[in-house]
C-alpha positions, 0 to 999 in steps of 0.5 A: 248792223241790221239793228243799227239800221232799224233804229236809225230808220225809226228815229228818222221816222220820228223826226220826220213826223215831228217836223211835219206836225210842227210845220202843219201847225204853223201853216194851219195857224197862219191860215186861221190868223189871216182869215180871222184878221187878228193882230196877235198871231194867236193860232200861229203860236198855239197850234205848233205848241199843241203839235209839239205836246202831242208829238212829245207824248207820242215819242215818250209812248214809243220809247216806253214800249218794250 
């Protein structure tokens, strides 16, 4: 029972980290796009993709631990 709770907390932490990274990427990209004034929201698209790759790399690294 304690192991199930530990696993659930670990996955909840990873999900929270993923959402914070994606949200931060969107927010930062949105701010930069509006500051620069480009028509194409390049940073709003690019930063969440970078955050997604980094977070997936961290999740894969976490799951490969023994």
